[in-house]
Residue, then its C-alpha position, 0 to 999 in steps of 0.5 A: m320660073y323657068d329658070n328656077y326649075r332649071s336650077s332645081r335639077v340633079a346635078p350630074l355624079d362626079t366621079s372626083s369627089a366620090s366614088m360609086n362605093d360611097l354611095l351604096p349601102t354599107s352592107a353592099r359595099v367593096s371593100q378596098i383592103q387587097t390581100n396578098y395574094r389572088n383568091d385562087e392563091k387562098q390557101i387553108l392552113p391547118y389548126q395547130s393545138n398547143r396542148p399536149s399529145q399525151p393525155w394528162q396523169t393523175d398525181p399520185y400524191s394528191s388527193n384530187s380527182y382531176q387529172n394534172p398536165p404531164s408537166i407537173a407530173k413529171q416534176v412530182a416524179p423527181a420529189a417522190s425520188t427525193k422523198k423516197f431517198l430521204i427515207i432510206a438514208s435516215v433508215l440507214g442513218v438509225i442503224i449505222g448510228l446504232c450499231m457505232c453506239g451498240i459496239p462500244l456498249g457491247v464491248i464496255t458491258t462485257l468488260y464489266l461483266k469480265l471484272k466483275s467475275d474476276g473480282s467474285a473469284t478474286c473474293a471467293t479466293t480470298g475467302s477460301s485462303s482465309v478458311s484454308l488453315p495448315p493442318q496444325c490448327t486441327t491436329y494438336t493436343t489441348i492443355s487446359e490445366a489450370n495450374r500453368l496459370t502465372t497466378c499459380t502458387g503453393s504446388y510444384y509441376t514439372d514437364c521433365s516427360w514432356t513431349a514435343g509437338w503442336y499443342r492449343v491452350t484452351g479451357g481452365g489453362a487460359t489461351k495462350l502461353a505467357t507472353v511475360a516473365s513470371s516470379t520465381n514459384y509462379c505457375c506452381t513451378s520453381y522456373p517458370g518460362w513465358f514466351n519471347g517472341t510475337l504472336p502472328t496476326t494473320s489468319g494461317a500466318t507462323t511465326i517464331g520466338m522463344y521459350c526463357i526459363n527465369y532462373s533465379g532473376n535471369l529472366c532468360y536462362s539459356p542453358w534451360s530455355v527452348s531456343t525454337v517455339l512455333v506459333t500459328n494463328c488459326d483464325v480464332f486460336y493460336v497453337y504452338y509447336l512446343p520442343t521438350i524442356t530440358s530441366c525439369n525443375s519448370r514447365y510451361c506456364t499459360t495465360y488469358 
């Protein structure tokens, strides 16, 4: 009994196998982590914030009401400058393009108007020149006797008292001098005559021919023929400059 009692006594604490700290509650234990400095060397470092010192700025190009960080604002500013530059460059490009296209167009338009004006002036000049006829087209004497026709026979007339000057054949006397020789005793005269030449085809133009006398089969008997006869185209009729005739047995004959 005694032996059992002795064996149940509390054995002494073996500090080699467990420390006193291990026997304390967890909340009362002393930490075995040693600091790198003593308690009197402890320092409280100030809190340093990573935020920027400047307040955020509102993005003028954003519809949101919140503010953007300065870093984003700095990125938006170059984008705005680039956009403004592109707008200005586009406007300048349009202006330069209009100038480059407008100047040649203006030159072409001016040349066209000038050519058109010159053409109108040329047409006006041509038109005025076509009606600008020589004075003999307005100052002349008319020949209107029907007995001067190359078909007239039975009577005999002469031009012994003929006066030189400009004459127009009209009325019953037909429209022009005969251009083909007639037989003897026609044109109501013994030795009829005819114009040997070319009639002008241009208005206002004048040509030179001769007036031949048909004498006994000699269609252009030189002693009686007239060497110089002028004829002018007066647009719708002819006028002739008819000299005097040397033979009293002949006359100027007409036809249509």
